[in-house]
PDB file of N, CA, C and O in Angstrom:
ATOM      1  N   MET A   1     131.302  74.162 112.283  1.00  0.00           N
ATOM      2  CA  MET A   1     132.319  74.065 111.263  1.00  0.00           C
ATOM      3  C   MET A   1     133.699  74.140 111.911  1.00  0.00           C
ATOM      4  O   MET A   1     133.929  74.879 112.868  1.00  0.00           O
ATOM      5  N   ILE A   2     134.583  73.365 111.362  1.00  0.00           N
ATOM      6  CA  ILE A   2     135.983  73.367 111.765  1.00  0.00           C
ATOM      7  C   ILE A   2     136.777  73.718 110.514  1.00  0.00           C
ATOM      8  O   ILE A   2     136.593  73.095 109.468  1.00  0.00           O
ATOM      9  N   GLY A   3     137.659  74.710 110.613  1.00  0.00           N
ATOM     10  CA  GLY A   3     138.365  75.122 109.412  1.00  0.00           C
ATOM     11  C   GLY A   3     139.758  75.637 109.689  1.00  0.00           C
ATOM     12  O   GLY A   3     140.171  75.820 110.834  1.00  0.00           O
ATOM     13  N   LYS A   4     140.467  75.862 108.598  1.00  0.00           N
ATOM     14  CA  LYS A   4     141.824  76.394 108.670  1.00  0.00           C
ATOM     15  C   LYS A   4     142.007  77.424 107.572  1.00  0.00           C
ATOM     16  O   LYS A   4     141.432  77.315 106.489  1.00  0.00           O
ATOM     17  N   PHE A   5     142.822  78.428 107.876  1.00  0.00           N
ATOM     18  CA  PHE A   5     143.195  79.456 106.908  1.00  0.00           C
ATOM     19  C   PHE A   5     144.707  79.443 106.750  1.00  0.00           C
ATOM     20  O   PHE A   5     145.442  79.170 107.700  1.00  0.00           O
ATOM     21  N   MET A   6     145.160  79.741 105.539  1.00  0.00           N
ATOM     22  CA  MET A   6     146.585  79.869 105.284  1.00  0.00           C
ATOM     23  C   MET A   6     146.777  81.044 104.341  1.00  0.00           C
ATOM     24  O   MET A   6     146.119  81.126 103.303  1.00  0.00           O
ATOM     25  N   ILE A   7     147.673  81.954 104.697  1.00  0.00           N
ATOM     26  CA  ILE A   7     148.004  83.084 103.834  1.00  0.00           C
ATOM     27  C   ILE A   7     149.348  82.786 103.184  1.00  0.00           C
ATOM     28  O   ILE A   7     150.350  82.556 103.861  1.00  0.00           O
ATOM     29  N   ILE A   8     149.344  82.797 101.846  1.00  0.00           N
ATOM     30  CA  ILE A   8     150.565  82.552 101.081  1.00  0.00           C
ATOM     31  C   ILE A   8     150.705  83.703 100.098  1.00  0.00           C
ATOM     32  O   ILE A   8     149.984  83.761  99.102  1.00  0.00           O
ATOM     33  N   GLY A   9     151.615  84.608 100.367  1.00  0.00           N
ATOM     34  CA  GLY A   9     151.786  85.781  99.509  1.00  0.00           C
ATOM     35  C   GLY A   9     150.517  86.610  99.473  1.00  0.00           C
ATOM     36  O   GLY A   9     150.069  87.109 100.505  1.00  0.00           O
ATOM     37  N   ASP A  10     149.936  86.760  98.293  1.00  0.00           N
ATOM     38  CA  ASP A  10     148.716  87.561  98.148  1.00  0.00           C
ATOM     39  C   ASP A  10     147.471  86.688  97.992  1.00  0.00           C
ATOM     40  O   ASP A  10     146.477  87.118  97.407  1.00  0.00           O
ATOM     41  N   THR A  11     147.529  85.456  98.518  1.00  0.00           N
ATOM     42  CA  THR A  11     146.411  84.521  98.423  1.00  0.00           C
ATOM     43  C   THR A  11     146.031  84.010  99.804  1.00  0.00           C
ATOM     44  O   THR A  11     146.898  83.668 100.608  1.00  0.00           O
ATOM     45  N   VAL A  12     144.726  83.959 100.075  1.00  0.00           N
ATOM     46  CA  VAL A  12     144.198  83.353 101.295  1.00  0.00           C
ATOM     47  C   VAL A  12     143.526  82.049 100.893  1.00  0.00           C
ATOM     48  O   VAL A  12     142.638  82.037 100.040  1.00  0.00           O
ATOM     49  N   LEU A  13     143.951  80.953 101.508  1.00  0.00           N
ATOM     50  CA  LEU A  13     143.346  79.644 101.272  1.00  0.00           C
ATOM     51  C   LEU A  13     142.595  79.227 102.525  1.00  0.00           C
ATOM     52  O   LEU A  13     143.063  79.463 103.639  1.00  0.00           O
ATOM     53  N   SER A  14     141.441  78.610 102.351  1.00  0.00           N
ATOM     54  CA  SER A  14     140.692  78.117 103.498  1.00  0.00           C
ATOM     55  C   SER A  14     140.087  76.761 103.171  1.00  0.00           C
ATOM     56  O   SER A  14     139.750  76.472 102.023  1.00  0.00           O
ATOM     57  N   SER A  15     139.958  75.941 104.198  1.00  0.00           N
ATOM     58  CA  SER A  15     139.275  74.660 104.064  1.00  0.00           C
ATOM     59  C   SER A  15     138.436  74.459 105.317  1.00  0.00           C
ATOM     60  O   SER A  15     138.772  74.955 106.392  1.00  0.00           O
ATOM     61  N   TYR A  16     137.345  73.727 105.160  1.00  0.00           N
ATOM     62  CA  TYR A  16     136.465  73.502 106.302  1.00  0.00           C
ATOM     63  C   TYR A  16     135.789  72.147 106.181  1.00  0.00           C
ATOM     64  O   TYR A  16     135.712  71.559 105.102  1.00  0.00           O
ATOM     65  N   ILE A  17     135.304  71.672 107.317  1.00  0.00           N
ATOM     66  CA  ILE A  17     134.493  70.465 107.377  1.00  0.00           C
ATOM     67  C   ILE A  17     133.512  70.638 108.528  1.00  0.00           C
ATOM     68  O   ILE A  17     133.849  71.217 109.560  1.00  0.00           O
ATOM     69  N   SER A  18     132.302  70.133 108.346  1.00  0.00           N
ATOM     70  CA  SER A  18     131.311  70.224 109.418  1.00  0.00           C
ATOM     71  C   SER A  18     131.708  69.277 110.545  1.00  0.00           C
ATOM     72  O   SER A  18     132.464  68.329 110.333  1.00  0.00           O
ATOM     73  N   GLU A  19     131.197  69.536 111.731  1.00  0.00           N
ATOM     74  CA  GLU A  19     131.561  68.723 112.886  1.00  0.00           C
ATOM     75  C   GLU A  19     131.157  67.267 112.719  1.00  0.00           C
ATOM     76  O   GLU A  19     131.813  66.378 113.261  1.00  0.00           O
ATOM     77  N   ASN A  20     130.080  67.009 111.972  1.00  0.00           N
ATOM     78  CA  ASN A  20     129.661  65.622 111.742  1.00  0.00           C
ATOM     79  C   ASN A  20     130.362  64.999 110.533  1.00  0.00           C
ATOM     80  O   ASN A  20     130.126  63.833 110.218  1.00  0.00           O
ATOM     81  N   GLY A  21     131.221  65.764 109.851  1.00  0.00           N
ATOM     82  CA  GLY A  21     132.012  65.255 108.747  1.00  0.00           C
ATOM     83  C   GLY A  21     131.294  65.150 107.415  1.00  0.00           C
ATOM     84  O   GLY A  21     131.873  64.670 106.441  1.00  0.00           O
ATOM     85  N   ILE A  22     130.053  65.587 107.352  1.00  0.00           N
ATOM     86  CA  ILE A  22     129.273  65.444 106.119  1.00  0.00           C
ATOM     87  C   ILE A  22     129.619  66.525 105.103  1.00  0.00           C
ATOM     88  O   ILE A  22     129.828  66.223 103.927  1.00  0.00           O
ATOM     89  N   TYR A  23     129.682  67.768 105.537  1.00  0.00           N
ATOM     90  CA  TYR A  23     129.918  68.891 104.625  1.00  0.00           C
ATOM     91  C   TYR A  23     131.380  69.318 104.685  1.00  0.00           C
ATOM     92  O   TYR A  23     131.985  69.364 105.756  1.00  0.00           O
ATOM     93  N   SER A  24     131.939  69.631 103.507  1.00  0.00           N
ATOM     94  CA  SER A  24     133.325  70.094 103.460  1.00  0.00           C
ATOM     95  C   SER A  24     133.500  71.002 102.254  1.00  0.00           C
ATOM     96  O   SER A  24     132.676  71.018 101.340  1.00  0.00           O
ATOM     97  N   GLY A  25     134.585  71.753 102.270  1.00  0.00           N
ATOM     98  CA  GLY A  25     134.837  72.630 101.141  1.00  0.00           C
ATOM     99  C   GLY A  25     136.171  73.336 101.251  1.00  0.00           C
ATOM    100  O   GLY A  25     136.863  73.265 102.266  1.00  0.00           O
ATOM    101  N   THR A  26     136.503  74.015 100.175  1.00  0.00           N
ATOM    102  CA  THR A  26     137.746  74.765 100.068  1.00  0.00           C
ATOM    103  C   THR A  26     137.467  76.049  99.308  1.00  0.00           C
ATOM    104  O   THR A  26     136.611  76.093  98.424  1.00  0.00           O
ATOM    105  N   GLU A  27     138.201  77.089  99.665  1.00  0.00           N
ATOM    106  CA  GLU A  27     138.020  78.381  99.013  1.00  0.00           C
ATOM    107  C   GLU A  27     139.371  79.082  98.903  1.00  0.00           C
ATOM    108  O   GLU A  27     140.243  78.905  99.754  1.00  0.00           O
ATOM    109  N   SER A  28     139.535  79.882  97.842  1.00  0.00           N
ATOM    110  CA  SER A  28     140.741  80.697  97.699  1.00  0.00           C
ATOM    111  C   SER A  28     140.334  82.129  97.370  1.00  0.00           C
ATOM    112  O   SER A  28     139.353  82.365  96.666  1.00  0.00           O
ATOM    113  N   LEU A  29     141.095  83.063  97.885  1.00  0.00           N
ATOM    114  CA  LEU A  29     140.884  84.484  97.618  1.00  0.00           C
ATOM    115  C   LEU A  29     142.227  85.054  97.182  1.00  0.00           C
ATOM    116  O   LEU A  29     143.161  85.144  97.978  1.00  0.00           O
ATOM    117  N   PHE A  30     142.317  85.439  95.912  1.00  0.00           N
ATOM    118  CA  PHE A  30     143.560  85.908  95.311  1.00  0.00           C
ATOM    119  C   PHE A  30     143.468  87.403  95.045  1.00  0.00           C
ATOM    120  O   PHE A  30     142.531  87.859  94.390  1.00  0.00           O
ATOM    121  N   LYS A  31     144.426  88.168  95.545  1.00  0.00           N
ATOM    122  CA  LYS A  31     144.452  89.611  95.336  1.00  0.00           C
ATOM    123  C   LYS A  31     145.104  89.917  93.995  1.00  0.00           C
ATOM    124  O   LYS A  31     146.285  89.637  93.786  1.00  0.00           O
ATOM    125  N   ILE A  32     144.317  90.499  93.087  1.00  0.00           N
ATOM    126  CA  ILE A  32     144.821  90.865  91.765  1.00  0.00           C
ATOM    127  C   ILE A  32     145.493  92.230  91.818  1.00  0.00           C
ATOM    128  O   ILE A  32     146.609  92.397  91.327  1.00  0.00           O
ATOM    129  N   ASP A  33     144.808  93.214  92.419  1.00  0.00           N
ATOM    130  CA  ASP A  33     145.373  94.543  92.646  1.00  0.00           C
ATOM    131  C   ASP A  33     144.665  95.151  93.848  1.00  0.00           C
ATOM    132  O   ASP A  33     143.910  94.461  94.533  1.00  0.00           O
ATOM    133  N   GLU A  34     144.899  96.430  94.112  1.00  0.00           N
ATOM    134  CA  GLU A  34     144.362  97.072  95.318  1.00  0.00           C
ATOM    135  C   GLU A  34     142.837  97.064  95.397  1.00  0.00           C
ATOM    136  O   GLU A  34     142.284  97.190  96.490  1.00  0.00           O
ATOM    137  N   SER A  35     142.154  96.921  94.282  1.00  0.00           N
ATOM    138  CA  SER A  35     140.689  96.968  94.313  1.00  0.00           C
ATOM    139  C   SER A  35     140.024  95.744  93.687  1.00  0.00           C
ATOM    140  O   SER A  35     138.809  95.741  93.487  1.00  0.00           O
ATOM    141  N   THR A  36     140.800  94.703  93.375  1.00  0.00           N
ATOM    142  CA  THR A  36     140.231  93.537  92.701  1.00  0.00           C
ATOM    143  C   THR A  36     140.731  92.240  93.334  1.00  0.00           C
ATOM    144  O   THR A  36     141.926  92.064  93.569  1.00  0.00           O
ATOM    145  N   TYR A  37     139.793  91.345  93.602  1.00  0.00           N
ATOM    146  CA  TYR A  37     140.099  90.021  94.133  1.00  0.00           C
ATOM    147  C   TYR A  37     139.395  88.968  93.293  1.00  0.00           C
ATOM    148  O   TYR A  37     138.351  89.239  92.700  1.00  0.00           O
ATOM    149  N   LEU A  38     139.961  87.770  93.241  1.00  0.00           N
ATOM    150  CA  LEU A  38     139.342  86.642  92.566  1.00  0.00           C
ATOM    151  C   LEU A  38     139.097  85.557  93.605  1.00  0.00           C
ATOM    152  O   LEU A  38     140.016  85.157  94.320  1.00  0.00           O
ATOM    153  N   ASN A  39     137.868  85.087  93.689  1.00  0.00           N
ATOM    154  CA  ASN A  39     137.479  84.060  94.647  1.00  0.00           C
ATOM    155  C   ASN A  39     137.044  82.810  93.891  1.00  0.00           C
ATOM    156  O   ASN A  39     136.261  82.884  92.944  1.00  0.00           O
ATOM    157  N   ARG A  40     137.563  81.657  94.321  1.00  0.00           N
ATOM    158  CA  ARG A  40     137.156  80.365  93.755  1.00  0.00           C
ATOM    159  C   ARG A  40     136.955  79.389  94.901  1.00  0.00           C
ATOM    160  O   ARG A  40     137.658  79.438  95.910  1.00  0.00           O
ATOM    161  N   GLY A  41     135.977  78.495  94.729  1.00  0.00           N
ATOM    162  CA  GLY A  41     135.764  77.516  95.775  1.00  0.00           C
ATOM    163  C   GLY A  41     134.834  76.402  95.357  1.00  0.00           C
ATOM    164  O   GLY A  41     134.262  76.409  94.267  1.00  0.00           O
ATOM    165  N   PHE A  42     134.700  75.432  96.268  1.00  0.00           N
ATOM    166  CA  PHE A  42     133.763  74.334  96.053  1.00  0.00           C
ATOM    167  C   PHE A  42     133.293  73.810  97.395  1.00  0.00           C
ATOM    168  O   PHE A  42     133.942  74.014  98.420  1.00  0.00           O
ATOM    169  N   ALA A  43     132.144  73.124  97.375  1.00  0.00           N
ATOM    170  CA  ALA A  43     131.571  72.534  98.581  1.00  0.00           C
ATOM    171  C   ALA A  43     131.036  71.144  98.248  1.00  0.00           C
ATOM    172  O   ALA A  43     130.531  70.903  97.152  1.00  0.00           O
ATOM    173  N   PHE A  44     131.156  70.235  99.220  1.00  0.00           N
ATOM    174  CA  PHE A  44     130.668  68.870  99.064  1.00  0.00           C
ATOM    175  C   PHE A  44     129.711  68.511 100.188  1.00  0.00           C
ATOM    176  O   PHE A  44     129.816  69.019 101.304  1.00  0.00           O
ATOM    177  N   ASN A  45     128.779  67.627  99.870  1.00  0.00           N
ATOM    178  CA  ASN A  45     127.914  66.958 100.838  1.00  0.00           C
ATOM    179  C   ASN A  45     128.284  65.486 100.723  1.00  0.00           C
ATOM    180  O   ASN A  45     127.804  64.793  99.826  1.00  0.00           O
ATOM    181  N   GLY A  46     129.131  65.008 101.624  1.00  0.00           N
ATOM    182  CA  GLY A  46     129.668  63.659 101.491  1.00  0.00           C
ATOM    183  C   GLY A  46     130.528  63.583 100.243  1.00  0.00           C
ATOM    184  O   GLY A  46     131.474  64.356 100.088  1.00  0.00           O
ATOM    185  N   GLU A  47     130.205  62.663  99.359  1.00  0.00           N
ATOM    186  CA  GLU A  47     130.929  62.504  98.097  1.00  0.00           C
ATOM    187  C   GLU A  47     130.305  63.313  96.967  1.00  0.00           C
ATOM    188  O   GLU A  47     130.832  63.328  95.855  1.00  0.00           O
ATOM    189  N   ASN A  48     129.192  63.984  97.237  1.00  0.00           N
ATOM    190  CA  ASN A  48     128.455  64.706  96.199  1.00  0.00           C
ATOM    191  C   ASN A  48     128.794  66.188  96.186  1.00  0.00           C
ATOM    192  O   ASN A  48     128.817  66.841  97.229  1.00  0.00           O
ATOM    193  N   LYS A  49     129.053  66.705  95.003  1.00  0.00           N
ATOM    194  CA  LYS A  49     129.325  68.135  94.842  1.00  0.00           C
ATOM    195  C   LYS A  49     128.053  68.930  95.111  1.00  0.00           C
ATOM    196  O   LYS A  49     127.012  68.678  94.503  1.00  0.00           O
ATOM    197  N   LEU A  50     128.146  69.891  96.026  1.00  0.00           N
ATOM    198  CA  LEU A  50     127.042  70.818  96.284  1.00  0.00           C
ATOM    199  C   LEU A  50     127.125  72.025  95.369  1.00  0.00           C
ATOM    200  O   LEU A  50     126.132  72.445  94.774  1.00  0.00           O
ATOM    201  N   SER A  51     128.335  72.579  95.266  1.00  0.00           N
ATOM    202  CA  SER A  51     128.487  73.844  94.562  1.00  0.00           C
ATOM    203  C   SER A  51     129.947  74.079  94.214  1.00  0.00           C
ATOM    204  O   SER A  51     130.852  73.574  94.878  1.00  0.00           O
ATOM    205  N   SER A  52     130.155  74.848  93.167  1.00  0.00           N
ATOM    206  CA  SER A  52     131.482  75.390  92.874  1.00  0.00           C
ATOM    207  C   SER A  52     131.267  76.777  92.296  1.00  0.00           C
ATOM    208  O   SER A  52     130.221  77.054  91.708  1.00  0.00           O
ATOM    209  N   TRP A  53     132.249  77.645  92.461  1.00  0.00           N
ATOM    210  CA  TRP A  53     132.062  79.023  92.030  1.00  0.00           C
ATOM    211  C   TRP A  53     133.388  79.679  91.700  1.00  0.00           C
ATOM    212  O   TRP A  53     134.463  79.245  92.115  1.00  0.00           O
ATOM    213  N   GLU A  54     133.254  80.734  90.940  1.00  0.00           N
ATOM    214  CA  GLU A  54     134.352  81.645  90.643  1.00  0.00           C
ATOM    215  C   GLU A  54     133.722  83.023  90.536  1.00  0.00           C
ATOM    216  O   GLU A  54     132.771  83.217  89.778  1.00  0.00           O
ATOM    217  N   VAL A  55     134.244  83.978  91.288  1.00  0.00           N
ATOM    218  CA  VAL A  55     133.686  85.327  91.267  1.00  0.00           C
ATOM    219  C   VAL A  55     134.819  86.345  91.353  1.00  0.00           C
ATOM    220  O   VAL A  55     135.794  86.152  92.079  1.00  0.00           O
ATOM    221  N   LYS A  56     134.674  87.415  90.608  1.00  0.00           N
ATOM    222  CA  LYS A  56     135.619  88.526  90.655  1.00  0.00           C
ATOM    223  C   LYS A  56     134.994  89.618  91.510  1.00  0.00           C
ATOM    224  O   LYS A  56     133.874  90.053  91.243  1.00  0.00           O
ATOM    225  N   LEU A  57     135.706  90.057  92.526  1.00  0.00           N
ATOM    226  CA  LEU A  57     135.228  91.093  93.442  1.00  0.00           C
ATOM    227  C   LEU A  57     135.967  92.388  93.134  1.00  0.00           C
ATOM    228  O   LEU A  57     137.197  92.425  93.129  1.00  0.00           O
ATOM    229  N   GLU A  58     135.203  93.456  92.876  1.00  0.00           N
ATOM    230  CA  GLU A  58     135.800  94.748  92.545  1.00  0.00           C
ATOM    231  C   GLU A  58     135.234  95.837  93.449  1.00  0.00           C
ATOM    232  O   GLU A  58     134.023  95.934  93.645  1.00  0.00           O
ATOM    233  N   ARG A  59     136.124  96.647  93.992  1.00  0.00           N
ATOM    234  CA  ARG A  59     135.714  97.781  94.818  1.00  0.00           C
ATOM    235  C   ARG A  59     135.096  98.848  93.924  1.00  0.00           C
ATOM    236  O   ARG A  59     135.617  99.144  92.849  1.00  0.00           O
ATOM    237  N   LEU A  60     133.990  99.423  94.369  1.00  0.00           N
ATOM    238  CA  LEU A  60     133.320 100.485  93.602  1.00  0.00           C
ATOM    239  C   LEU A  60     133.823 101.848  93.998  1.00  0.00           C
ATOM    240  O   LEU A  60     133.369 102.855  93.454  1.00  0.00           O
TER     241      LEU A  60
END
């Protein structure tokens, strides 16, 4: 995998692509507060959507 990360304020953005160029995706991690984050992303296999997600992460 080849990827890049960018931090903008309280958000981490990432993108990646496989070395053969078939798989790719993007993800974001947004800090809501000290114990809560929101993650969203998607993945592709060529032109076909593999997956997309949204998850809230909370510290216990």
